[in-house]
N, C-alpha and C positions, 0 to 999 in steps of 0.2 A: 504494500500500499504506500503510495507517494503522499507525504504530508509536508507541510511547511510549519516551522516554528519561528515566531517573531520573538526576539529576546532583546532586552535592554539591560545594560549594566550602568548602575547609578552609584555614584560615589563622591565624596568630598574630601579633598586633600587640603590640609592646612600647611602653610609655609611662610617664611619671611621672604618678601620680594620687593623689588624697587618700584614696581607698578603692576597694574592689573595685567597689562600686556605681557610683562615679563613672566608673571605666574602662569597665565594661560599658555605661553610658549614653552615653559619648562614642562608642564604636564603634557602638552601635545607631543613634544619631542620625545618624552619618556614613553608614552603609549605607542607612538610610531616606531621607536626602538624596539619594543616588545614585539609588535606586529612583524617587523622585518626579521626578527629572529625566529619567528613562528608563522611562516606563510600559510599554514594550515587554518589559521584564524580567518583568513580571507577565503581560502579555497573550500574548506569544509564547513565553516560556520557562517559564510556569507556576510562577513562584516562589511559594511559599506559606508559607515560614517563615524566620525569622531566630533563630539560637540562639547564645549564647556564654556563657562562664563564666570569670571572672577567677581567677587563682591566682598565687602567688609563684613566680618563676623557680626551677627545680629541683625544685619540690614535686610537679608532675604533668606534666612535660615529655614523658614517654614512659609513658603508662598501660600499654601492652602489656608493657613490660619489668617494671614493678612487678608486674602481675598475675602474670606467669609466674615470678617469683622468690619469690612467696608460697607456691606449692604445687608 
């Protein structure tokens, strides 16, 4: 039987960085390095995107709570 599985990896890394851009680039470079060492992540698991956004601790830690308290 042919099936598809849509999977998402969600994580939060904390680090010291000079800027949001520097933090995002550091994480992206780390993840891309892991992927290049393990091509089966793309070939077998169908990984197609890497996405991240830097923010200050406490500002967007729980978006669902922020949205539900707005309205």
